[in-house]
N, C-alpha and C positions, 0 to 999 in steps of 0.2 A: 778635616782641618787641613790635611796635607794638600788635598785637591784645591782648596781655596787659596792656599799660599802659592801653588803652582799656577793657578789661574791669574792671580795678581801679578806674578812675575812675568807671565806671557803678555798680559795687558800692558805692563810697563814697557816691555820690549817693543811692542807695536806702537805705543805712543812715542817712544824715542825714535823709532824709524820714521814716523810721520813728521816729527820735528826736524829730522835730518833732510827730508825731502822738500818740505814747504816752509816758507818764511812766515814770520809772525803776522804779516798783513793778510795772509790767506788762511792761516790755521790758528784756531783758538782752542786751548785745552784747559779744562778745569780738573786738575789732578785729584782734588778732594772728592769730586763726585764721579770720577772716571767717565767724563763726558767731554765732548768737544764739537766743533763745527769747522767745516772746510768751505771757504768761499771759492766758487768756481766762476771766473769771468768768462763770458762767451765772446769769442772773437768771430765776428761775421766776415764772410768773404766780401770783396768789393762788389758793388752792384747787386747786393742782396735785396730781394723784393718778396712781398707776400701778396697773395690774391685775397681780396676781401669781397664777399658776396653779400649784397643787400637784396631786398625784395625786387628792386627794379633793375639793378645792374651789377656788373662785376667791376671792381676797381683793383688796380695794381698799385701798391704803395712801396716806395723805397724805404728800407730799414737800415739805419746806421748803427744802432745800439739797442741792446736788450739788457735789462737788469741781471745781475748775477744769480746763480743758483747756490743755495746753501745746503750742504750735506751735513746733517746733524746726527751725531752718534752717541750712544751711551752703552758702556759695558756693564753687564749684569755680573753679580758675583759668581754665577755659574758659567760665564764665558771664559775660555773656549771649550771647556770640558763637556758641558751639557747643553749649552744654548748659544745662539748667535747674538751679536750685539743688536740693540735697537737702533734702527737707522730710519731717518726721515729726510725726505727731500722737500725743501721749501723754496718757492719762487712765486713772485706776484703774477707772473704770466702763465703759470700752470695751475690748473685746479687740482683738487685732491685725487680725482680719478686718473688724471694724466700722470 
């Protein structure tokens, strides 16, 4: 029981640290479930381009914007004493393998 209380206190300290670093437009925390998500905007350099290969030719495309990446996390009751948090990266332009 003492470890659970210590874990909970450490988790709360980490959530408070995240709140002090990120604003509410980037960070969403659900204190009741000990979970949250961080929105990461991708800032591309000027004149950013990608190469796209088709069966017949190679094309170069200028890219000005890509959708953000979401870092979703959930603390388990055994974190940090015995286990890491669950972390998942979500983005429409990355597949599960990437």
